[in-house]
C-alpha positions as CSV (number, residue, x, y, z in Angstrom):
1,M,55.0,-24.9,-19.2
2,A,54.1,-28.0,-17.1
3,S,51.0,-26.8,-15.0
4,S,48.5,-27.5,-12.5
5,N,45.7,-25.5,-11.3
6,S,43.9,-24.7,-8.1
7,V,41.1,-22.2,-6.7
8,D,41.9,-19.7,-4.0
9,K,39.6,-18.9,-1.0
10,H,37.9,-16.2,-3.0
11,G,37.2,-18.6,-5.8
12,N,39.9,-17.2,-8.2
13,F,41.8,-19.7,-10.4
14,S,45.5,-20.0,-10.0
15,N,47.6,-21.5,-12.8
16,F,51.0,-22.9,-11.4
17,C,53.6,-24.1,-13.9
18,T,57.3,-24.6,-14.1
19,S,59.3,-23.3,-17.2
20,L,62.7,-24.8,-17.9
21,I,64.8,-22.5,-20.1
22,Q,67.4,-24.9,-21.8
23,A,69.5,-25.6,-25.0
24,T,67.4,-28.1,-27.4
25,P,68.7,-29.3,-30.7
26,V,66.4,-27.6,-33.3
27,K,66.6,-28.4,-37.0
28,R,65.7,-25.8,-39.4
29,L,66.9,-24.9,-43.1
30,C,68.9,-28.2,-43.1
31,T,70.7,-27.5,-40.2
32,T,70.6,-28.5,-36.4
33,R,71.3,-26.0,-33.9
34,S,71.4,-25.8,-30.0
35,T,68.6,-23.4,-29.4
36,I,67.6,-21.9,-26.4
37,T,64.0,-23.1,-25.6
38,V,61.4,-23.4,-23.0
39,N,60.7,-27.0,-22.1
40,G,62.3,-28.0,-25.1
41,M,59.8,-26.4,-27.3
42,Y,60.3,-23.9,-30.0
43,P,58.1,-21.6,-29.9
44,G,57.6,-22.2,-26.4
45,P,54.3,-23.5,-24.6
46,T,51.2,-21.6,-25.1
47,L,49.6,-20.5,-21.7
48,E,45.7,-20.3,-21.9
49,V,44.1,-18.6,-19.0
50,N,40.9,-16.7,-18.2
51,N,40.7,-13.0,-17.1
52,G,41.0,-12.9,-13.5
53,D,43.3,-16.0,-13.2
54,T,46.3,-15.6,-11.2
55,L,49.6,-16.9,-12.5
56,V,52.6,-18.6,-10.6
57,I,55.3,-19.5,-13.1
58,N,58.5,-20.9,-11.7
59,V,61.3,-20.2,-14.3
60,V,64.5,-22.1,-14.0
61,N,67.3,-21.5,-16.1
62,R,69.4,-24.3,-17.5
63,A,70.7,-22.3,-20.2
64,Q,74.4,-20.9,-20.5
65,Y,72.9,-17.5,-20.7
66,N,71.2,-15.1,-18.1
67,A,67.4,-14.9,-18.7
68,T,64.3,-13.4,-17.7
69,I,60.8,-13.8,-19.1
70,H,58.4,-10.9,-19.9
71,W,54.4,-11.2,-19.9
72,H,54.0,-8.8,-22.9
73,G,50.9,-6.7,-22.4
74,V,50.0,-7.9,-19.1
75,R,49.1,-4.7,-16.9
76,Q,51.0,-6.1,-13.9
77,I,48.8,-3.8,-11.3
78,R,51.3,-3.2,-8.5
79,T,53.4,-6.5,-9.4
80,G,56.2,-4.8,-11.4
81,W,58.7,-7.1,-9.8
82,A,57.0,-9.8,-12.3
83,D,57.3,-7.7,-15.5
84,G,60.4,-9.3,-16.6
85,P,63.0,-6.9,-18.4
86,E,66.3,-7.4,-17.1
87,F,68.1,-4.6,-15.0
88,V,64.7,-2.7,-15.1
89,T,62.4,-4.6,-12.9
90,Q,64.9,-7.5,-11.9
91,C,68.3,-8.7,-12.2
92,P,68.7,-11.6,-14.5
93,I,68.1,-15.2,-13.7
94,R,71.6,-16.6,-13.7
95,P,72.3,-19.8,-15.3
96,G,71.3,-22.6,-12.4
97,G,69.2,-20.0,-10.9
98,S,65.2,-19.7,-10.9
99,Y,62.8,-17.2,-10.2
100,T,58.6,-17.2,-9.6
101,Y,56.8,-14.8,-11.4
102,R,53.3,-14.2,-9.7
103,F,50.7,-11.8,-11.3
104,T,46.9,-11.7,-11.8
105,I,45.3,-10.8,-15.1
106,Q,42.9,-8.1,-14.3
107,G,40.4,-7.0,-17.1
108,Q,42.1,-8.0,-20.1
109,E,40.8,-10.5,-22.9
110,G,42.3,-11.6,-26.0
111,T,45.9,-12.5,-27.4
112,L,49.2,-11.5,-25.5
113,W,52.5,-13.4,-25.4
114,W,55.5,-13.9,-23.2
115,H,59.1,-13.8,-24.4
116,A,62.5,-13.5,-23.1
117,H,63.7,-10.0,-22.2
118,S,67.4,-10.5,-22.1
119,S,69.8,-10.0,-24.9
120,W,68.4,-11.4,-28.0
121,L,67.1,-14.8,-26.4
122,R,63.6,-13.7,-27.4
123,A,64.4,-14.9,-31.0
124,T,63.4,-18.2,-29.9
125,V,62.1,-18.1,-26.3
126,Y,58.6,-17.0,-26.9
127,G,54.9,-18.4,-26.6
128,A,51.3,-17.1,-26.7
129,L,49.4,-16.0,-23.7
130,I,45.7,-16.6,-24.5
131,I,43.3,-14.8,-22.2
132,R,39.7,-16.0,-22.6
133,P,36.8,-14.3,-20.8
134,K,35.9,-15.2,-17.1
135,E,34.0,-18.2,-16.6
136,G,30.3,-17.2,-17.7
137,D,31.3,-14.6,-19.9
138,S,31.4,-14.7,-23.6
139,Y,33.2,-13.1,-26.7
140,P,31.6,-9.9,-28.2
141,F,31.2,-11.9,-31.5
142,P,29.8,-15.4,-32.3
143,K,31.9,-18.0,-30.7
144,P,34.3,-19.5,-33.3
145,K,34.4,-23.1,-34.3
146,R,38.2,-23.3,-33.7
147,E,41.0,-21.0,-32.6
148,T,44.3,-20.8,-33.8
149,P,47.5,-19.1,-32.3
150,L,49.8,-18.2,-35.4
151,L,53.1,-16.7,-34.0
152,L,55.3,-15.1,-36.6
153,G,58.9,-15.4,-35.9
154,E,62.3,-15.1,-37.3
155,W,65.1,-17.4,-37.5
156,W,68.9,-17.2,-37.9
157,D,70.9,-19.9,-39.2
158,A,73.5,-18.9,-36.6
159,N,73.4,-18.4,-32.7
160,P,71.1,-15.1,-32.3
161,I,73.5,-14.1,-29.3
162,D,76.5,-14.5,-31.5
163,V,74.7,-12.2,-34.1
164,V,74.1,-9.5,-31.5
165,R,77.5,-9.7,-29.7
166,Q,79.2,-9.4,-33.2
167,A,77.3,-6.3,-33.9
168,T,78.1,-4.9,-30.6
169,R,81.6,-5.6,-31.2
170,T,81.6,-4.1,-34.7
171,G,79.3,-1.2,-34.3
172,A,77.8,-2.4,-37.7
173,A,74.1,-3.2,-38.2
174,P,73.6,-7.0,-37.1
175,N,73.3,-9.6,-39.9
176,V,69.5,-10.2,-41.0
177,S,67.5,-13.3,-40.3
178,D,67.5,-16.0,-42.9
179,A,63.9,-16.9,-42.4
180,Y,60.5,-16.1,-41.1
181,T,58.6,-18.7,-39.5
182,I,54.7,-19.3,-38.7
183,N,54.7,-21.4,-35.2
184,G,58.5,-22.0,-35.5
185,Q,58.3,-23.5,-39.1
186,P,59.5,-21.4,-42.2
187,G,57.0,-23.4,-44.5
188,D,57.3,-24.4,-48.3
189,L,59.5,-21.8,-49.8
190,Y,62.4,-22.7,-48.0
191,N,65.0,-25.5,-48.2
192,C,64.4,-28.6,-46.2
193,S,61.3,-27.2,-44.6
194,N,58.0,-28.3,-46.7
195,K,57.5,-31.5,-44.7
196,D,56.9,-29.6,-41.4
197,T,54.8,-26.6,-42.8
198,I,52.0,-25.6,-40.4
199,I,48.7,-26.9,-41.6
200,V,45.5,-25.3,-40.2
201,P,42.6,-27.5,-40.9
202,V,39.1,-25.9,-41.6
203,D,35.5,-27.2,-42.5
204,S,33.7,-25.8,-45.3
205,G,31.4,-22.9,-43.8
206,E,32.9,-22.7,-40.5
207,T,34.3,-19.5,-38.9
208,N,37.4,-19.8,-37.1
209,L,39.5,-17.2,-34.8
210,L,43.0,-16.8,-35.9
211,R,45.3,-15.0,-33.1
212,I,48.3,-13.7,-34.8
213,V,51.3,-12.4,-32.8
214,N,54.3,-10.8,-34.2
215,S,57.2,-12.4,-32.1
216,A,59.9,-11.5,-34.9
217,L,62.8,-9.9,-33.5
218,N,63.6,-7.1,-35.9
219,Q,60.8,-7.0,-38.3
220,Q,57.4,-5.6,-39.1
221,L,55.3,-8.1,-41.1
222,F,52.5,-8.2,-43.6
223,F,50.1,-11.1,-43.1
224,T,47.4,-12.6,-45.7
225,V,45.5,-15.6,-46.3
226,A,44.8,-16.3,-50.1
227,N,41.4,-15.4,-51.4
228,H,40.2,-15.0,-47.9
229,K,38.9,-12.0,-45.9
230,L,39.9,-11.4,-42.5
231,T,37.6,-9.4,-39.7
232,V,39.6,-7.8,-37.1
233,V,38.0,-8.4,-33.7
234,G,41.0,-7.6,-31.2
235,A,44.5,-6.3,-30.6
236,D,46.8,-6.3,-28.0
237,A,44.1,-8.1,-25.6
238,S,41.8,-5.5,-26.1
239,Y,38.6,-5.9,-28.3
240,V,37.8,-3.4,-31.3
241,K,35.3,-2.2,-33.7
242,P,35.2,-5.3,-36.3
243,F,36.7,-4.2,-39.6
244,T,37.4,-6.4,-42.6
245,T,40.6,-6.3,-44.4
246,S,42.7,-8.8,-46.7
247,V,46.2,-7.8,-45.3
248,L,47.4,-7.1,-41.6
249,M,50.6,-5.2,-40.8
250,L,52.0,-6.1,-37.2
251,G,54.9,-4.6,-35.6
252,P,56.9,-6.9,-33.3
253,G,55.3,-7.3,-30.0
254,Q,51.8,-6.5,-31.6
255,T,48.9,-8.9,-31.7
256,T,45.8,-9.1,-33.7
257,D,42.6,-11.5,-33.5
258,V,41.0,-11.9,-36.7
259,L,37.8,-14.1,-37.7
260,I,38.2,-16.2,-41.1
261,T,35.4,-17.9,-42.7
262,A,35.9,-20.9,-44.9
263,D,33.8,-19.5,-47.5
264,Q,35.8,-20.4,-50.6
265,P,35.9,-23.5,-53.0
266,P,37.5,-26.4,-51.0
267,A,41.4,-26.5,-51.5
268,R,44.6,-25.7,-49.9
269,Y,45.3,-21.8,-49.5
270,Y,48.4,-20.3,-48.4
271,I,48.5,-18.2,-44.9
272,A,51.7,-16.0,-45.7
273,A,53.9,-13.4,-44.1
274,S,56.8,-11.1,-45.5
275,A,58.6,-8.1,-44.6
276,Y,57.1,-4.5,-44.2
277,A,60.7,-2.9,-44.3
278,S,60.5,0.9,-44.2
279,A,63.8,2.3,-43.7
280,Q,65.1,3.0,-47.4
281,G,68.1,1.1,-48.5
282,A,68.5,-0.7,-45.1
283,P,69.0,-4.6,-45.8
284,F,66.4,-6.9,-44.5
285,D,65.3,-10.5,-44.7
286,N,63.3,-10.7,-48.0
287,T,61.8,-14.2,-47.7
288,T,58.1,-15.2,-47.2
289,T,56.9,-17.8,-44.6
290,T,53.8,-19.8,-45.3
291,A,51.5,-22.1,-43.6
292,I,48.6,-24.0,-45.0
293,L,44.7,-23.3,-44.8
294,D,43.6,-26.8,-45.3
295,Y,39.9,-27.4,-46.2
296,K,38.9,-30.9,-44.9
297,S,36.7,-31.4,-47.9
298,A,39.4,-30.5,-50.5
299,P,39.5,-33.3,-53.2
300,C,42.5,-35.6,-52.7
301,P,45.2,-35.2,-55.5
302,A,45.7,-38.5,-57.8
303,K,48.8,-40.6,-56.3
304,G,52.0,-38.9,-57.1
305,V,50.5,-35.6,-58.0
306,S,51.2,-32.7,-55.6
307,I,48.9,-29.9,-56.1
308,K,50.3,-26.4,-54.8
309,P,48.4,-24.5,-52.4
310,V,46.9,-21.2,-53.7
311,M,49.3,-18.1,-53.3
312,P,48.3,-14.8,-52.0
313,T,49.6,-11.6,-53.5
314,L,51.5,-9.7,-50.5
315,P,52.2,-6.0,-50.4
316,A,55.5,-4.8,-51.7
317,F,58.1,-4.5,-49.0
318,N,58.1,-0.8,-48.8
319,D,54.2,-0.5,-49.3
320,T,53.5,2.1,-46.5
321,N,50.1,3.1,-47.9
322,T,48.7,-0.4,-46.9
323,A,50.5,-0.3,-43.5
324,T,48.9,3.0,-42.8
325,A,45.5,1.9,-44.1
326,F,45.5,-0.9,-41.8
327,T,46.9,0.9,-38.7
328,T,44.5,3.6,-38.9
329,S,41.4,1.4,-39.4
330,F,41.4,0.7,-35.5
331,R,38.8,1.9,-33.2
332,S,37.5,1.0,-29.7
333,P,34.1,-1.1,-29.8
334,R,32.4,1.9,-28.3
335,K,33.0,5.4,-26.9
336,V,35.7,5.2,-24.3
337,L,36.8,7.6,-21.4
338,V,40.1,9.3,-22.7
339,P,42.1,11.5,-20.5
340,T,41.1,15.0,-21.6
341,E,42.7,17.4,-18.7
342,I,46.4,16.4,-19.3
343,D,48.9,16.9,-16.4
344,E,52.1,15.7,-18.3
345,N,52.5,17.0,-21.8
346,L,55.4,15.2,-23.3
347,F,57.0,15.1,-26.7
348,F,59.8,12.3,-27.4
349,T,61.8,12.1,-30.4
350,V,62.6,8.3,-31.5
351,G,65.4,7.5,-33.9
352,L,68.6,6.1,-34.8
353,G,72.1,7.9,-34.5
354,L,75.8,7.4,-35.3
355,N,78.5,7.6,-32.9
356,N,82.0,8.8,-33.9
357,C,84.7,6.1,-33.6
358,P,85.9,6.3,-29.8
359,S,89.6,7.7,-29.8
360,G,91.9,4.8,-29.3
361,S,89.3,2.2,-31.3
362,S,90.3,0.0,-33.9
363,P,88.5,0.4,-37.2
364,A,87.4,-3.2,-36.6
365,N,85.2,-1.6,-33.8
366,C,83.9,1.0,-35.9
367,Q,82.3,-0.7,-39.1
368,G,79.0,1.5,-39.2
369,P,78.6,4.0,-42.0
370,N,81.9,5.8,-42.6
371,G,83.9,4.2,-39.6
372,T,81.0,5.1,-37.2
373,R,79.2,2.9,-34.5
374,F,75.5,2.7,-35.0
375,T,73.3,4.0,-31.9
376,A,69.6,5.0,-30.9
377,S,68.0,7.1,-28.8
378,M,65.0,8.9,-27.4
379,N,65.1,12.7,-27.0
380,N,68.9,12.5,-27.8
381,V,69.4,10.0,-24.8
382,S,70.8,6.6,-25.8
383,F,69.4,4.5,-22.7
384,V,72.0,2.4,-20.8
385,L,70.8,-0.6,-18.6
386,P,72.5,-0.6,-15.2
387,S,74.3,-3.7,-14.2
388,S,74.6,-3.9,-10.5
389,F,71.0,-3.5,-9.5
390,S,67.5,-3.3,-11.3
391,L,66.1,0.4,-11.6
392,L,63.0,-1.1,-9.8
393,Q,65.2,-2.2,-6.7
394,A,67.1,1.1,-6.7
395,H,64.1,3.3,-6.8
396,Q,62.3,1.0,-4.1
397,Q,65.3,0.7,-1.9
398,G,66.6,4.2,-2.4
399,I,70.1,2.9,-3.7
400,P,71.8,6.2,-5.4
401,G,73.9,6.2,-8.4
402,V,71.8,3.6,-10.4
403,F,69.8,6.1,-12.5
404,T,69.0,9.8,-12.7
405,N,65.4,11.4,-12.8
406,D,66.2,14.1,-15.7
407,F,64.9,12.2,-18.6
408,P,63.8,15.3,-20.7
409,A,60.1,16.0,-21.3
410,S,60.9,17.2,-24.7
411,P,63.9,17.1,-27.2
412,P,66.8,19.5,-25.8
413,V,67.3,20.9,-29.3
414,K,64.4,21.5,-31.6
415,F,65.2,20.6,-35.3
416,D,63.2,19.5,-38.4
417,Y,63.0,16.0,-37.1
418,T,61.9,14.4,-40.4
419,G,63.9,16.7,-42.4
420,N,67.6,17.0,-43.5
421,V,69.0,16.7,-39.9
422,S,72.3,18.4,-39.1
423,R,75.2,15.9,-38.4
424,S,75.9,17.6,-35.3
425,L,72.5,16.1,-33.8
426,W,73.4,12.5,-34.9
427,Q,75.3,11.7,-31.9
428,P,73.1,11.1,-28.8
429,T,74.4,11.3,-25.1
430,P,74.2,7.9,-23.1
431,G,72.3,7.8,-20.0
432,T,70.3,5.9,-17.4
433,K,67.3,8.2,-17.0
434,V,63.9,8.0,-16.2
435,Y,61.0,10.4,-16.4
436,K,58.8,10.6,-13.0
437,L,55.1,10.6,-13.0
438,K,52.9,11.2,-10.0
439,Y,50.5,8.5,-9.4
440,G,47.3,9.3,-11.3
441,A,48.9,11.8,-13.7
442,R,46.9,12.1,-17.0
443,V,49.6,11.9,-19.6
444,Q,49.8,12.7,-23.2
445,L,52.8,11.8,-25.3
446,V,53.7,12.6,-28.7
447,L,56.0,9.9,-30.4
448,Q,58.0,11.8,-33.2
449,G,60.2,9.6,-35.6
450,T,63.3,11.3,-36.9
451,S,65.1,10.9,-40.2
452,I,68.5,10.7,-38.6
453,F,70.6,8.2,-40.5
454,T,67.0,7.0,-42.1
455,A,63.5,7.4,-41.3
456,E,61.6,4.0,-40.3
457,N,58.7,2.7,-38.6
458,H,59.1,2.1,-34.8
459,P,56.9,-0.1,-33.0
460,I,57.0,1.6,-29.4
461,H,55.9,-0.6,-26.6
462,L,55.3,0.6,-23.0
463,H,55.3,-2.1,-20.2
464,G,52.7,-2.1,-17.3
465,Y,50.3,0.0,-19.2
466,D,47.6,0.2,-22.2
467,F,47.1,3.4,-24.0
468,Y,44.9,5.2,-26.4
469,I,46.4,6.1,-29.7
470,L,44.7,9.2,-30.8
471,A,46.1,9.8,-34.2
472,E,49.3,9.2,-36.3
473,G,50.4,11.1,-39.2
474,F,53.6,11.9,-41.4
475,G,56.2,14.7,-40.9
476,N,56.9,16.7,-37.8
477,F,54.0,16.8,-35.5
478,N,52.2,20.3,-35.6
479,P,50.2,20.9,-32.3
480,N,48.3,23.9,-34.2
481,K,47.0,21.5,-36.8
482,D,47.4,18.3,-35.9
483,T,45.3,18.3,-32.5
484,A,42.4,18.6,-34.7
485,K,42.9,15.0,-36.0
486,F,42.7,13.5,-32.3
487,N,40.2,10.6,-32.1
488,L,38.9,11.6,-28.4
489,V,35.6,9.4,-29.1
490,D,36.7,5.7,-29.6
491,P,40.4,5.5,-30.0
492,P,41.9,2.1,-30.0
493,L,43.4,0.5,-26.7
494,R,47.1,-0.7,-27.5
495,N,50.3,-1.7,-25.7
496,T,52.3,-1.1,-28.7
497,A,52.1,1.7,-31.3
498,S,53.6,1.7,-34.9
499,V,54.9,5.1,-35.1
500,P,55.0,5.6,-38.9
501,V,58.1,6.1,-41.1
502,G,59.2,9.5,-41.1
503,G,56.1,10.6,-38.8
504,W,54.4,10.6,-35.5
505,S,51.9,9.1,-33.0
506,V,50.1,10.5,-29.9
507,I,49.0,8.3,-27.1
508,R,47.4,9.0,-23.9
509,F,47.4,7.0,-20.6
510,V,46.6,7.5,-16.9
511,A,49.8,6.9,-14.5
512,D,47.5,4.4,-12.2
513,N,50.2,1.7,-11.9
514,P,53.2,2.6,-9.5
515,G,56.8,1.1,-10.6
516,V,59.4,1.5,-13.0
517,W,58.2,0.8,-16.5
518,L,60.3,0.5,-19.7
519,M,59.3,2.0,-22.9
520,H,61.2,1.0,-26.0
521,C,61.2,0.3,-29.6
522,H,60.4,-3.6,-30.0
523,L,62.9,-4.0,-32.8
524,D,65.5,-5.6,-30.7
525,V,68.4,-4.2,-32.8
526,H,67.2,-0.6,-31.7
527,I,66.8,-1.4,-28.0
528,T,70.3,-3.0,-28.2
529,W,71.3,0.4,-29.5
530,G,69.4,2.4,-26.9
531,L,66.1,3.3,-28.3
532,A,64.4,3.3,-25.0
533,M,63.7,5.0,-21.6
534,A,61.5,4.4,-18.4
535,F,58.9,6.0,-16.4
536,L,59.2,6.0,-12.8
537,V,55.5,6.0,-11.5
538,E,55.4,7.1,-7.7
539,N,53.0,5.3,-5.3
540,G,49.7,6.7,-4.6
541,V,47.8,6.6,-1.5
542,G,46.9,3.4,0.4
543,E,47.8,-0.1,-0.2
544,L,45.8,-0.5,-3.6
545,E,47.9,2.5,-5.0
546,T,51.3,1.2,-3.9
547,L,53.9,-1.4,-5.2
548,E,53.8,-4.5,-3.6
549,A,56.9,-5.5,-1.5
550,P,59.7,-7.4,-3.7
551,P,59.4,-11.3,-3.5
552,S,61.9,-12.9,-1.4
553,D,63.2,-15.1,-4.3
554,L,64.1,-11.9,-6.4
555,P,67.2,-12.6,-8.3
556,L,70.5,-10.9,-7.2
557,C,72.8,-8.9,-9.7
């Protein structure tokens, strides 16, 4: 993103840049493919800003597909028009069109990221968004010698848009990826890849900050560095109470900041990531991506001799115990003000489904299990995006017929969510429904996974908000006994919650940001199938509690 900077009359820093979405030849796994990128870079450029900065980013679409950019985890207070999910807060930027995103970073520090939010473009259209403390402020930990963003991605030896279109046509699950990547490179364990493996240089004894982002399209990932401990200090641009671990688990959308000290014998050590695949029997990409932690003082091998870096042990793909131990270690650095009086007590099921083959359809369009089509839902509503107006436009302009306000506060039918679910409940109802929240409402939401077709871990992301994760557990949430497990003292603040496989998570937030905010599973295969809903948060009183007017260059549908 070509950028320039200026300071406004209040002394606030503004970052102006232009981002060109375009097709670029990219060679991976021995094949060159026309790949959608930003400014010709895969992954896209890193945006480095300070807490309090205002960003003005002109996105020009030179690709053949509709496109939008989402600034994942940015609160977007009153600037919902800049949030980016297509048909939710804006119509897409058509090929040849452009749109300027304007927003301010308010009270957030750490690692976020930006990505396309249109079809499956985010497979290659993404980059890091690093938010440093305001000038004069410092990190709540000793200043690291170096900082390295590590974006974990997924690569298809195909056009990702063709992959999702084929799945939508057939009703079957989409083809799994062919490689995972670190900063766009698969690493030494794949064909035609070792000369471009990412190298992370270190000096013996120094402590560095790794900013890790799971930007993979459809896969939770384990992450580790051979023989090194990682001290977790932040996640989703909120600081956390530091804890030490040898392995991380990130769902798509999540970020984790870790300190790593180069305290091992000088050598080369693999940084590695592989799948956490919790859905029993479902196919997944069972490969491992690597980068190299390279001690600069490591002895050089003799001429013609290559010394393999030290390989770490990664958890097994189905190691839910390790995933749970990690996700339940998070705490806020100090006591926080968790909403305790609750205005909206919500219970949403999240999971998959199977639609019967529509009458008159060819078997070619019903290649899901037993001649069905895959689907997914929240509270038995499979989310359908509008196409003529965005939800935010329809709300703000009072356009009827685009959405309804009747998203259910709890499942229409109560059942044994994680047990053996009757086949009569496998077919959700399609709909474009929102749930209305009054400005300032204090919300508790139980996210309950289901075992319909298969139980799996779902990374649930809420746009426009951070939320406290009070607890998680397995089986069906039981308010009588599980409420006792709530952490009301120092729960972590996140924007994406990993709902455990066959289990539940409970989150709380205050609806203090007016607009229409998508909540969805960040496995893109699931959002494609309808695992999403939207909150409509009404304006409060006065300008500071009111959504800004739409910008003049907002794209038309």
